[in-house]
Backbone bond lengths (Angstrom), bond angles and torsions (degrees), N, CA, C in turn:
res aa  C-N    CA-C-N  psi(-1)  N-CA   C-N-CA  omega(-1)  CA-C   N-CA-C  phi
1 M - - - 1.437 - - 1.529 110.94 -
2 Q 1.329 115.35 -38.68 1.459 119.34 -179.02 1.534 110.80 -66.08
3 I 1.312 118.04 -35.28 1.462 121.53 178.22 1.529 109.76 -66.63
4 K 1.315 116.59 -40.49 1.457 121.10 178.72 1.527 110.91 -63.59
5 T 1.309 117.51 -42.62 1.462 122.13 179.99 1.530 110.18 -67.03
6 T 1.323 116.37 -42.49 1.460 120.57 179.06 1.532 110.44 -63.25
7 F 1.326 116.13 -43.99 1.459 119.99 178.57 1.525 111.05 -63.31
8 L 1.321 117.66 -42.77 1.461 121.92 179.37 1.526 110.96 -64.37
9 L 1.325 117.22 -41.52 1.458 121.64 178.23 1.537 110.62 -64.95
10 F 1.332 115.91 -44.40 1.465 120.01 177.74 1.528 110.94 -61.33
11 F 1.321 117.02 -43.06 1.459 121.55 179.95 1.529 111.27 -62.84
12 C 1.321 117.73 -41.08 1.472 121.60 179.00 1.529 111.20 -65.71
13 V 1.322 117.08 -44.48 1.465 120.82 179.61 1.530 109.91 -64.41
14 F 1.321 116.71 -42.15 1.461 121.09 178.82 1.535 111.11 -62.62
15 T 1.309 117.51 -42.62 1.468 121.88 179.21 1.521 111.35 -64.55
16 I 1.318 117.33 -43.19 1.465 121.15 179.12 1.528 110.40 -64.90
17 A 1.320 117.69 -40.59 1.465 121.25 179.48 1.529 110.89 -64.59
18 C 1.315 117.34 -42.10 1.474 120.62 178.39 1.521 111.25 -64.82
19 T 1.318 116.91 -41.44 1.462 120.99 179.56 1.523 110.77 -64.85
20 A 1.318 117.05 -43.97 1.465 120.84 179.56 1.527 110.70 -64.28
21 S 1.309 116.72 -39.73 1.460 120.59 179.28 1.526 111.10 -64.78
22 T 1.303 116.95 -42.55 1.464 121.27 179.15 1.517 111.30 -65.88
23 A 1.314 117.96 -42.80 1.465 121.38 179.85 1.524 110.50 -64.34
24 D 1.330 117.03 -38.50 1.457 121.04 179.09 1.529 110.76 -66.12
25 K 1.329 117.17 -41.67 1.458 120.51 178.86 1.523 110.99 -64.37
26 K 1.323 117.18 -38.71 1.459 120.34 179.81 1.525 110.81 -65.28
27 A 1.334 116.97 -41.12 1.467 120.28 178.72 1.528 110.62 -64.43
28 D 1.332 117.24 -41.54 1.463 120.60 177.74 1.524 110.96 -64.50
29 W 1.329 117.28 -41.00 1.456 120.91 -179.77 1.523 110.30 -63.82
30 E 1.321 117.11 -43.51 1.464 120.30 179.58 1.527 110.94 -64.37
31 K 1.340 116.90 -38.78 1.460 120.22 179.29 1.526 110.76 -67.81
32 D 1.336 117.64 -41.44 1.457 121.18 -179.19 1.527 112.15 -68.95
33 N 1.304 117.16 -31.37 1.460 120.95 -176.62 1.518 112.68 -101.93
34 E 1.316 117.01 22.20 1.460 120.70 -179.51 1.522 111.40 -62.51
35 A 1.327 116.79 -37.58 1.466 120.29 -179.80 1.525 111.18 -66.98
36 Y 1.333 116.03 -25.61 1.457 120.01 -179.77 1.527 111.47 -65.25
37 Y 1.305 116.18 -31.28 1.455 120.15 -175.94 1.522 113.32 -91.98
38 K 1.329 117.77 -1.31 1.458 119.28 178.82 1.519 109.56 -67.25
39 E 1.302 116.20 143.38 1.459 120.99 179.38 1.524 111.19 -80.29
40 D 1.319 116.76 -33.49 1.461 120.21 -175.58 1.530 109.72 -104.99
41 F 1.322 115.09 97.42 1.451 120.81 179.21 1.517 109.86 -81.47
42 D 1.306 115.40 141.15 1.456 120.99 168.49 1.527 105.93 -84.14
43 K 1.309 117.63 149.29 1.463 119.58 -177.85 1.522 111.89 -60.03
44 T 1.338 117.50 -32.78 1.462 119.24 179.52 1.522 111.25 -72.33
45 D 1.348 118.08 -20.48 1.461 120.67 177.16 1.520 111.59 -68.31
46 I 1.319 117.04 -27.23 1.462 119.77 -176.45 1.527 112.63 -109.25
47 G 1.316 118.10 18.05 1.455 121.59 170.98 1.510 116.75 103.42
48 Y 1.326 118.58 0.61 1.460 119.07 177.88 1.521 110.18 -77.10
49 W 1.327 115.32 151.16 1.456 120.97 -179.65 1.520 110.52 -81.88
50 D 1.335 114.99 162.37 1.466 118.88 176.90 1.535 109.90 -74.92
51 I 1.309 115.83 169.10 1.469 121.97 -172.62 1.529 111.75 -62.75
52 K 1.333 117.06 -39.16 1.470 119.73 -178.48 1.528 111.52 -64.75
53 A 1.330 116.66 -42.92 1.466 119.98 179.24 1.526 110.86 -64.90
54 C 1.319 116.70 -38.87 1.467 120.27 177.81 1.524 111.08 -65.88
55 K 1.314 116.49 -39.67 1.469 120.76 178.97 1.527 110.44 -64.30
56 R 1.344 116.89 -43.10 1.467 120.24 178.55 1.530 110.96 -63.49
57 T 1.328 116.75 -40.28 1.460 120.48 179.06 1.522 110.93 -64.71
58 S 1.323 116.09 -44.41 1.464 120.62 178.59 1.529 111.28 -63.67
59 D 1.322 116.38 -44.69 1.468 120.30 178.38 1.524 111.44 -62.81
60 G 1.329 116.03 -39.66 1.465 120.12 178.84 1.519 111.98 -63.08
61 A 1.327 116.64 -43.69 1.468 120.08 178.46 1.526 110.52 -63.99
62 G 1.326 116.88 -40.77 1.465 120.41 178.68 1.514 112.60 -64.81
63 T 1.325 116.25 -41.77 1.468 120.53 178.79 1.523 110.89 -64.06
64 L 1.333 116.01 -42.53 1.463 118.86 179.03 1.525 111.70 -65.02
65 M 1.323 117.44 -37.74 1.469 119.76 177.96 1.529 110.99 -67.58
66 A 1.330 116.82 -38.30 1.467 119.78 177.17 1.524 110.44 -64.63
67 T 1.327 116.41 -40.62 1.462 120.64 178.19 1.525 110.35 -65.65
68 T 1.327 116.64 -37.48 1.465 120.85 176.60 1.527 110.58 -60.22
69 G 1.325 116.17 -44.98 1.464 119.97 177.73 1.515 112.33 -61.18
70 Y 1.328 116.15 -41.16 1.468 120.68 178.87 1.531 110.45 -63.24
71 L 1.351 116.27 -44.70 1.465 119.58 -179.55 1.523 111.51 -64.44
72 L 1.330 117.03 -38.11 1.468 119.51 177.00 1.527 111.36 -65.03
73 D 1.317 116.07 -39.21 1.466 120.33 177.61 1.529 110.58 -62.77
74 Q 1.323 116.25 -45.76 1.468 120.44 179.08 1.528 111.10 -65.45
75 S 1.332 116.23 -36.22 1.460 120.15 177.83 1.528 110.52 -63.23
76 G 1.331 116.29 -41.84 1.465 119.96 177.47 1.517 112.06 -63.19
77 K 1.331 116.29 -40.59 1.469 119.81 179.08 1.530 111.42 -64.72
78 L 1.352 115.94 -40.95 1.471 119.11 178.33 1.528 110.62 -66.38
79 R 1.321 116.62 -37.48 1.461 119.96 179.84 1.538 110.61 -65.44
80 E 1.333 116.36 -40.09 1.470 120.27 177.45 1.527 111.43 -66.07
81 A 1.339 115.74 -30.95 1.470 120.05 179.37 1.521 112.01 -80.19
82 G 1.342 117.54 -8.47 1.455 120.50 177.62 1.511 114.83 98.89
83 D 1.314 119.41 2.34 1.468 122.71 179.89 1.533 108.97 -92.04
84 E 1.329 115.58 82.94 1.467 120.65 -175.96 1.531 112.40 -67.05
85 D 1.347 117.15 -40.14 1.468 119.85 -178.61 1.530 111.37 -64.59
86 G 1.321 116.43 -45.50 1.464 120.10 178.46 1.517 111.62 -64.17
87 A 1.345 116.20 -38.94 1.462 120.64 178.67 1.524 110.90 -64.92
88 D 1.342 115.84 -40.98 1.466 119.22 178.65 1.526 111.39 -65.28
89 D 1.339 116.66 -39.80 1.470 120.32 178.37 1.528 111.36 -62.25
90 L 1.331 116.28 -45.37 1.468 119.23 179.28 1.526 111.55 -66.59
91 F 1.333 116.42 -36.54 1.459 119.43 177.97 1.525 110.94 -64.56
92 T 1.339 117.15 -42.49 1.465 121.28 177.91 1.525 110.69 -62.92
93 A 1.331 115.91 -41.84 1.472 119.67 178.35 1.524 110.80 -63.33
94 S 1.325 116.99 -41.53 1.468 119.49 -179.87 1.523 111.02 -68.05
95 E 1.315 116.88 -34.70 1.465 120.63 178.11 1.533 110.94 -64.64
96 K 1.322 116.48 -44.10 1.468 120.51 178.90 1.523 111.21 -67.32
97 L 1.309 116.33 -38.60 1.465 120.59 179.27 1.528 111.27 -65.99
98 S 1.328 116.08 -37.83 1.466 118.40 178.77 1.523 111.00 -68.84
99 A 1.331 118.29 -30.88 1.465 120.92 176.05 1.528 110.45 -66.49
100 I 1.323 116.83 -39.97 1.468 120.44 177.16 1.522 110.40 -65.52
101 A 1.326 116.79 -41.03 1.469 120.58 177.86 1.524 110.72 -63.13
102 A 1.322 116.81 -39.12 1.466 120.27 177.84 1.525 110.76 -64.70
103 N 1.325 116.93 -39.21 1.467 120.02 176.86 1.523 111.16 -63.60
104 L 1.318 117.08 -40.04 1.468 119.97 176.53 1.525 111.26 -64.18
105 A 1.319 116.80 -37.96 1.465 120.14 178.40 1.526 111.05 -65.23
106 V 1.319 117.02 -39.34 1.468 120.60 177.12 1.523 109.98 -66.08
107 T 1.322 117.03 -40.83 1.461 121.13 176.97 1.518 110.63 -61.59
108 F 1.318 116.92 -42.70 1.463 121.01 177.39 1.525 110.51 -60.17
109 T 1.318 116.61 -44.82 1.462 120.37 -179.83 1.524 111.29 -62.78
110 A 1.328 116.77 -38.91 1.462 120.12 -176.94 1.519 113.02 -72.22
111 F 1.323 118.25 -38.69 1.457 120.41 -170.65 1.520 115.33 -110.95
112 C 1.319 117.79 -6.14 1.466 118.84 -174.01 1.521 114.38 -122.07
113 K 1.294 120.40 -12.66 1.465 120.79 -178.51 1.501 111.46 -95.97
């Protein structure tokens, strides 16, 4: 009889401990995910960048595109002067720079709009 009572007491204590642990975890989960249930998300809550970072990204893309235009202009001038190798080098540099500017523009679209 004593073994039965001990087993029953152990089972009750174990059940209460498991229930308390589960209830505590649920309360912590609800508290941690409170922002998830808000109706009005801030843009930074869902992964958008702040205004300063977006401005720097936009300015960087614009500067790179302006530099690309300058390099293309210089490449054309060198080509007219007969320096084909120098013109090709500047054209290649402008092509690579425009690819970087395009990547910045895509980044801006993804994180700032």
